[in-house]
C-alpha positions, 0 to 999 in steps of 0.5 A: 075318593071319587072316581077321577079325583086323583087325576083332577089333582094331577091336572090342577098341579100340571096347570099350576107348574105351567103358570109359573114357567117361564119357558114356553116350550116347557110351559106347553109341556105342562098344559099338555100333561094337564090336559091329558090328565083331564082327560084321564079323569073323563075316561075313569068317570066314564067307566065307572057309570058304565057296565061294560068291562073288557076281557081280553080273548083268550091266548091262542094254543099252538094248535090255532096259530097259523103255520107259515106256508111253504112254497116249492122252489123251482129249479132253474135248469142250466141253459145249453 
């Protein structure tokens, strides 16, 4: 199956549902879903054409985690 094909199939289904819908607000929701699926198809196809891959950064160990700073509190002397 071609990259992005399933997203385009979902988009077509959403478009069909939008055309059948009589409630304008729900129709807009279906149209928005169709647009989102078309964008996912485009992104999937773009990602398939590129040789880039995302690698998450390594997790920080406890030695690398920033420690909260402690501030010394000044004591107020009672006025006489």
